[in-house]
N, C-alpha and C positions, 0 to 999 in steps of 0.2 A: 634863461629861466632859472629862478632861484631854487636851490635845493631845499629839501624838506627841513634839514637842520637849520638853514638860514631863515626859513619862514617861522620855525618854532622859536628861534632866538628873537626874531622881530616881534612876534606876538608876546613873548615873555617880557620883552622890554616895555611893550605898551602896558602890560598888566602891572609891571613893577614901577612904572613912571608915576611919580606922585601927582595928584590933582593939585590941590593947594597944600593940603596937609596929609592926605592919605593916598595910597596907591589905588589904582583901578582894581587890582586883584583883591585888596583888602575890602574895598567897598562892595565888590561882587560877592565875596565870601560872607561878609556881614549881611548883605541883602538876602543871600540864600539861607543863612541861619535864622534871620528874622522871619523869613517866609515859612520855614519849617515850624518855628514856634507859633506863628499865627495860625497856620493850618492845623497844627495839633490842638491848639486851644479852641479853634472854631469847631473841629470835629468832636472834641470832648463836650463842648456846650451843646452841640446838635444832638448827640447821643443822650446827654443828661435830660434834655427836654423831650426825648422820645421814649419815656418810660411811663408806666401807669402811675407810679408814685408822684411824678411831676404833674400829670394830668389831674389827679385828684387832690393835689395840694391846695387848691382853692375850693372853698366850700360850695361854690356854684355847681361844680361838677360832682364833687363828693356827695353832696346831699340831694342831688337831683338824678342825673342820668346814671351815675355809678351805682346807686341803690337799685335802680331798675335793672341794670345789667346783671346783678347778682341773682335774679330770679329766672334767668334764661339759660338755655342749653349752651350758649357761648361761654358762660361762666363756669358752670358745673355740669358734667355729663359722665357717662359710663366709661368713656375712653380716656378721661383725664387730660384731654387737650383743652386749653383755655385760651380764649382770645382776650387780649388786653386792649386798652384804648388805642394805642398806636397801630395795632394790627389792623384795625378797621378804619382808622381815620388818617393814617399816614402811609403813603406809598412806599414800597421797599426800594425801588430804583432811586439812585442818588439824585438825578436831575429832577424827577417828579417829587421827591421828598423835599428838595430845596424850594421848589415852586409852592408846595403845600405849606411849608413853614412860613414862607413870605405871606401867603394868603392868611394863615392863622395869626400872624402878627396883628392883623386888623381886629381879630377877636379879642386880643388883649385889651383893646380899648373898652370893651364891654366890662371887663374886670376893673380897669382903672377908674372909669367914670360911673360905675355902679349901675349899669344898664340892666343887669340881671342878678344883682346881689341879694335879692330876697326871693323866696319861693313864688310869691305873687308876681313879681316882675319877670321871673323866669317863665312862668306859665303864660304870661301875657305875650312874651316873645317866642314861645316855644314853636309855634307853627312856622314862623319866619325862619328860625334857626334850622328846623328840620327841612324846610323846603330848599334852603341853601345847600345843605348836605346832600339831599336827594338829587339836586341838580348837578352837583359836583360828581357824584357817583354815576349818574346817567351819562355825563359828558365823558368820563373816562372808562365807560363800559364796565362799571363795577370792578375796577382793577383790584381793589383791596379784597373784595369777596373772593375773586378768582385766585388770589395768592394761596388760599387754603382750599377752596372748592373748585377743583379743576374739572371743567365741563367735559373734557375729553375722557375722563376716567369714571364718569358717573355710570352707575349700573341702573338703567331705567327700569329693569325688571323688579327691583327692590323698592321702587317708588310707588306712591299712590297713583291710581289711574289719571287723576287730574294733573298731578305733578309730571308724570310721564308724558302726558299730552303736551303740556306747556313747554317742558324742557326739550322735547324732540321737535317741536315746531317753532314757536316764537323765539325761543332762546337760540336754537341751533341756526336759524336763518337770519339772526340779527335784528329781528323786529322788536325785541325786548332785551333788557338786561336785568340782572338780579334784582336791583332795587325797584324795578317796576312792580314786582309782585311781593317783595319781601320787606316792605316798609314796616317798621315796628318790630322787626325780628329781634332786636337787642334792647330797645327802649320803648317806652309807652308812646303811642301815637298822640299827636296833638289833637285838638278839637278839629275834626275833619268835616264839620257840618258845612254844607254849601259846595263841597267838592264832588263833582260827578263820579259815580261809581262807588261812593262810600256810603 
């Protein structure tokens, strides 16, 4: 059986042995450094696209939904806590965030091809866009809502009788999630004619 020192010398020899022009150690170190640079650049780009300034940099968002947000309690309230676009539309967990960013890359096509580049076009697609977002929030049990509104800490006694009843029954037993009752909480509702219950 080889000694530890002999094994280390053998591995060091493999790392030092040139491939054609470079040693395996040099290639490994170079790959590691390139990986760190790529990862740093990727995370920097990810965080840069995860800001309200980025979201409202296109007029489609700035002139439509962002204007609506400014009239809500999520934008201005007595506590000074303000929700930004990514707070409600991008999950906080890294894997969920990456999945959402990949999904959102499809939405960039709307910008590139001018699908919603005017107010009239935006309004024409508004219900479809809202329904996609509502379905996403329904599927993830309103994850982004729950990042700030923790159901476990709600004081039902300070809620209206209707809210108390809904939160303690449908929400508590999983029959409903936040978005089922709170559509239009931060943005105007689309034309809901023909939708049962509206």
